[in-house]
N, C-alpha and C positions, 0 to 999 in steps of 0.2 A: 477371879479372872477366868473367863471361859477359854476353852481349848484353842479356838481360832485366834484369839488375842495373844495367847501364850506363844503359839506358833509364829504369828506375825512379829511379835517382839523379839523372839529368839532369832529369827532370820535377820532382823536388824542389828543383832549383836547385844541386846539387852541382857546384862549379866544376871539380873533378878529373874527374868523369864527363863534363862538357861538353868539357873539353880532350881527353879520351880519344876521344870521339866525333868531335870536330873533326879530330884527328890521323889517325884511321882513315879518314875519308872526304874530307879536304880535296883530295887530288889528283884524285880522280874528279869531285868537284863543281866544282873549278876548271876542269877540261877542258870541262865543260858551259858554264860562264860565258864562257870564251874564245871559244867558237863563236858566242855571241850578241853579244859585246862587239866594239867597234871596236879596242880595244887592251888591253894588260895592266892598266893602271890602272882602266879601266872594268870589266874582269872582276873585279878585286879588290873594287870597290864592290858588284858584284852578289853576289859570294861572301859578303861580310859581311852584306848584307841577307838573303840566303838562309839563312845559318846562324842569324840572329836569328829568322827565321820558323820554322826547324826546331826550335830550342829552345823557342820559344813554343808551337808546335802539336804537339809530340811526343806529348802526351797523346791526340791524335786517331789515332795509329798503332795499329791494332787487331791487329797481329800477322799478319794475312793478307798473304801475299806477303813479300818481303824488305824489310828496313829500308832498304837501299841503293836499291831501286826507289822506295819512298815518298819518300825524301830527294831522289831525282832529279826526281820530279814537282814537289816543293816548289821545288826550285832552278830548274827550267824556268819555273814560274809566277813566281818572283821575278825572273827575267831579263825575262820579258814585262812585268811591272809596272814594272820599272826603265826599259825601253825606252819604255813608254807615258808614264811620268812625265817623262823627260828628252828624249825625241825627238818626242813628241806626234803626229807624222804618219808614216804609212807611205807608201812610194812606190806609188801606184796606177798601174797601167798599163792601156792600152787593151785591153779584153777582146776586141775585134774583131781584134786582131793575130793573124794566122795564120802566123807565122814557123815554119819547120821545127823539129820536135822533135829536138834534137841530143843525142847521147850520146857521151861520151868512151869510148874502148875500155878494157876492164877492165885490160889490160896497163899502161896509163898510170897508173891509180889504184894498181895493185899496186906500181909503182916509186916512188910518191909517199909520203913519210913522213907520219905523223900531224901533226907540227908544220907541215910545208909545206902540207898540206891545210887545216889550221886557219888559217894565214896567208892562204891564198887565199879561204877562206870569209869571213874578217874584211874582205876588200877588197870584198865584194859590197855593194850598196846595202842599207840597213836592211831594207826590205820583203822583198827577195829572200833576204837572209841569214836572216831570221826564219823565213820559210816553208820554205826549204831545210832548216834545222835541225829544225823541227817535223815535216816530212814524211819526209825522208830519214833523219835521225839518230834522232829520237825516235819515229817511227812513227805519228804522228797521221794520221787520214784527213782529206781536204780539208774535209769537212763540219764536223768538230770544230775545225779550224784557222780556218775561216770564222767560227764562233761565238765562238772565243776572241778573234779580232782584229777582229770587227765588219765583216767584208768578205764578198763573195759567194764561193761555191765556185769560180765561174769565174775570179775574180780570183786566188784561191789557186792554181789550176791554171796560170794564165798566168804568174804570178810564179815558180812553180817551174820552168816550162819556160824562162823567161828566165834564172833563176839558173843552171840547168844549162848553158845556152848561154854565159853569161858565164864560168862556170868553165872550160868547154871552151876558150874563147878565151884565157883566162889560162894554161891548161895548154899550149896550143899555142905561145904566146909563150915560155913558160918552157922548153919543149923545144927551140925553135929558137934560143935565146940561149945 
């Protein structure tokens, strides 16, 4: 069945089409959920809520761009809504903090597997983790992150810098042990 037919059938509530769409995209969408969640169970909750939104809102997909890209945006928004609903507060940091901008060498990242990196990201505090994902992984600019989260651009930039510093510290500890 081609993608257009699957989309059309899913919009009409066809359970087989929904199952097909879910099976086709569940791994990619679950990877997104894992990056925002604290653990696997929380990621599964986000995935479920995200697919409910995808099935409900699929009629809004206009065919411009890829279906996977559209679903990714819906899943990221579902993750943010989940975090707002259950976590209620983001870690706000002092914008005046001028600690050094730290970067881990590319060679360290290249030796790190995706699962290991995801586990490290999950260990970041909620605010750091969310902003790191939105900026580094999803590619949102700080201005849009600030609007989505109701924070200032400077807070977004500071939390990203601190997230990177925290990841670097975790990486260094992992390498030394």
